[in-house]
Each structure stands twice: as structure tokens, then as C-alpha cells.
C-alpha positions in Angstrom: 0.0 0.0 0.0 2.8 2.4 1.0 4.7 1.6 -2.2 1.6 2.1 -4.3 1.0 5.5 -2.8 4.6 6.5 -3.3 4.5 5.4 -7.0 1.3 7.4 -7.5 2.8 10.5 -5.8 6.0 10.1 -7.9 4.1 10.2 -11.1 2.7 13.6 -10.2 5.6 14.9 -8.2 8.7 12.9 -9.2 11.7 13.1 -6.9 14.7 14.0 -9.1 18.4 13.2 -8.4 20.1 16.7 -8.2 23.2 15.2 -9.8 22.0 13.5 -12.9 18.3 14.5 -13.2 17.0 10.9 -13.1 13.9 10.0 -11.1 14.7 8.5 -7.7 13.6 5.0 -6.8 11.5 4.4 -3.6 14.6 3.2 -1.6 16.8 6.2 -2.7 17.2 9.2 -0.5 17.9 12.7 -2.0 20.6 11.4 -4.5 20.4 8.3 -6.7 22.6 5.3 -5.8 24.8 5.5 -8.8 25.6 9.2 -8.3 26.1 8.8 -4.6 28.6 5.9 -5.2 30.5 8.0 -7.8 30.8 11.2 -5.7 34.5 12.1 -5.2 35.2 11.4 -1.5 38.4 12.9 -0.1 38.8 10.7 3.0 40.6 13.7 4.6 39.1 12.8 8.0 41.5 9.8 8.0 44.6 11.9 7.6 45.4 14.6 10.1 47.7 16.4 7.7 45.3 16.5 4.8 45.0 19.2 2.1 42.3 21.1 4.0 44.1 21.0 7.3 47.2 22.4 5.5 45.2 25.5 4.4 45.2 26.7 8.0 48.8 25.9 9.0 50.5 29.0 10.3 47.2 30.9 10.1 44.9 29.6 12.8 45.2 26.8 15.3 42.7 24.0 14.6 42.5 20.7 16.2 41.3 19.0 13.1 40.0 19.9 9.6 38.5 17.9 6.7 36.1 18.0 3.8 33.9 15.2 2.7 34.0 15.6 -1.1 36.1 17.3 -3.8 34.3 20.1 -5.6 35.0 20.4 -9.4 33.4 23.0 -11.7 31.1 21.3 -14.2 30.8 18.1 -12.2 27.7 16.4 -11.0 28.6 17.4 -7.5 28.5 21.0 -8.5 24.9 20.3 -9.6 24.2 19.0 -6.1 25.7 22.0 -4.4 23.8 24.4 -6.7 20.4 22.7 -5.9 21.2 22.6 -2.2 22.5 26.1 -1.9 20.3 28.1 -4.3 17.3 26.0 -5.1 15.9 25.3 -1.7 16.8 21.6 -1.6 17.8 21.7 2.1 17.3 18.0 2.6 20.4 17.3 0.4 22.7 19.1 2.8 21.2 17.3 5.8 21.5 13.9 4.1 25.1 14.4 3.0 25.9 15.9 6.4 24.5 12.8 8.1 26.6 10.5 5.8 29.7 12.7 6.6 28.9 12.4 10.3 28.8 8.7 10.1 32.3 8.6 8.7 33.5 11.0 11.4 32.6 8.5 14.2 35.6 7.3 16.1 37.8 10.1 14.7 39.2 13.2 16.4 36.2 15.1 15.2 34.1 13.3 17.9 36.1 15.2 20.5 34.1 18.3 19.7 31.4 19.1 22.2 29.1 21.3 20.1 28.6 22.0 16.4 28.1 25.5 15.0 27.5 26.4 11.3 29.3 29.4 9.8 26.6 32.1 10.0 25.2 34.1 7.2 24.6 37.8 7.4 20.9 38.5 8.2 20.4 40.2 4.8 21.7 37.2 2.9 19.8 34.9 5.2 16.6 36.8 4.4 17.3 36.6 0.6 18.1 32.9 0.6 15.6 31.9 3.3 18.0 29.5 5.0 21.7 29.0 6.0 22.8 26.0 3.9 25.7 25.3 6.4 23.1 24.8 9.2 21.6 21.8 7.4 25.0 20.2 6.9 25.7 20.8 10.6 22.3 19.2 11.6 23.1 16.2 9.5 26.5 15.8 11.1 24.8 16.3 14.5 22.4 13.5 13.8 25.2 11.0 13.4 27.6 12.3 16.0 24.9 13.0 18.6 26.4 16.4 19.4 24.2 19.5 19.9 24.0 22.2 17.3 24.1 25.9 18.3 23.3 28.5 15.6 23.2 31.8 17.4 26.5 32.1 19.4 28.3 33.7 16.4 27.0 36.3 14.0 28.2 37.8 10.8 28.3 41.5 11.5 29.0 42.6 7.9 27.5 41.5 4.6 30.6 41.0 2.4 30.9 40.6 -1.3 30.9 37.1 -2.9 34.2 35.3 -2.5 33.8 33.4 -5.7 36.1 35.4 -8.0 38.6 36.7 -5.4 42.1 35.4 -4.9 43.4 34.2 -1.5 44.6 37.7 -0.3 41.3 39.4 -1.5 39.3 36.7 0.3 41.2 37.2 3.5 40.7 41.0 3.4 37.0 40.5 2.5 36.2 38.7 5.7 38.5 40.3 8.1 36.6 41.3 11.2 33.2 40.2 9.9 32.4 37.7 12.6 31.4 38.6 16.2 30.7 36.4 19.2 27.2 37.0 20.6 27.0 34.5 23.4 30.4 33.9 25.0 29.1 31.5 27.6 27.9 29.1 24.9 31.4 28.7 23.5 34.1 29.3 26.1 35.7 26.2 27.7 34.3 24.2 24.8 35.6 22.4 21.7 33.5 23.6 18.7 33.1 21.9 15.4 32.7 24.7 12.9 30.8 23.6 9.8 30.5 25.1 6.3 29.4 23.9 2.9 32.4 24.5 0.7 36.0 25.6 1.6 38.4 27.0 -1.0 41.2 29.1 0.5 39.8 28.8 4.1 39.7 32.6 4.7 36.1 32.6 5.9 36.6 29.7 8.3 39.9 31.2 9.5 38.2 34.5 10.3 35.4 32.7 12.2 37.7 30.3 14.0 40.0 33.2 15.0 37.1 34.9 16.8 36.2 31.8 18.7 39.8 31.1 19.8 39.9 34.5 21.5 37.7 33.0 24.2 39.2 31.3 27.2 40.1 27.6 26.8 38.4 27.0 23.5 39.3 24.6 20.7 38.0 24.6 17.1 37.8 21.9 14.5 36.5 22.4 11.0 34.3 20.2 8.8 33.0 21.1 5.3 30.9 19.3 2.8 33.3 20.0 0.0 36.7 21.2 -0.9 37.3 23.3 -4.0 40.9 23.8 -4.8 41.8 27.5 -5.5 42.7 27.9 -9.2 
């Protein structure tokens, strides 16, 4: 009965894979099995000195840093990120975050006590309607059984897009844009800072630097994807 209702619903409102555009089968969740299998995993969480961790060496002290997938322009994964970030497909970020969290079990990332997504400025949040990093954070939280806090850090300035900027321009663009709102929620804690995509690490560096000004804090970083700066 349930399968029949799903099939009928799918005829009217088919669930589409954001990577390839094919209709999802009843047992598939958010992304079709073939595309999910072919997504380019980094396995950075298994290597303390991975490419993402090295982005922050000499810049900000992180306990651990990793991304789940590689991000390439023109790839199917870019289609996924586009649907998740700009087309309201929030469930994609949650689902992939949950998978990422499952892989982070029994790694140093489990030492984090709370999870906080990188905040959006309220103007951008109003335009988009949601913070995509929050859904990745909530998916990771589901697997790691760690609480998510979304309001302890704020983005005080609405900066320009980072997309076409070089490393130095990105760093200047985000300097001083993050502020701590609720110190008591973060101090004496190990925070897992979550974002959707990391390129040069400037945004995460700026956010982590503010957190680390608090007494006895630690920061680790987890992002859904890593896009190498070209």
C-alpha cells in the first residue's frame, strides 16, 4: 500500500536526483545510488595532515580539519551543491551531512562538544531563506549525537561574494566580519565549525579566530566540499 501511494505520488511529483536528473527509486534518498557511489570522496578525515588542514597551517590553530568531497566545476557534485545552496533543496545538505557524520565517528572530530555552522549575514539569510551550512551541521549532529548551536556567532557585515577573489582578497574581504554574541555558549568548549564549501579557508579562518579569542576554546572544521583554489 505504501509503495503504491509512493509510486502514484511520484508520477505527479517525481523526486529527481540533483546530480543526474533521473527520477529516484523508492529506496533512494535525495541522491540516486549511482551518483552517490560516484561522488568524489576525499577521505581527509582519516589523515590529520590532509589538504584542507594544511590550508590553515600558520594561520589559525585548529585541532582537526576535513572536507567530505572534492568540488569540481562542471561536475555532478556542482549540480548537487547548486540545488542545495540556491534552489531550496535543504534536505540534500542534511542527508550528506548525516553521511559525513557517520564517517567521522571514532575520529578526532568526535572530541568536539558542540557544532556551530558558519553564520550568514541576516540580509543574505533573508534573501536565501536559510543557511545552507546549518543543514549540513544538523546532518552531522544526527550522526555524532552532538548538539547544534546556531546563534552564538553572528556575521556582522554583509561582504561581497568570495567566488572570483584570490586568496589575499578573500582574507581582506572577511577580516573582522564575525562577532561572538553569546560567549558562555562557546568558552571552555571544543567547537566543530561547519561550512558547505572551503576554497582558501579565509572565511573559516576568520570565524575560528574569533572563537579562539575566548578562554580555553578549541576549534575543528568540517565542510561538505573542498574546491581547490585555481
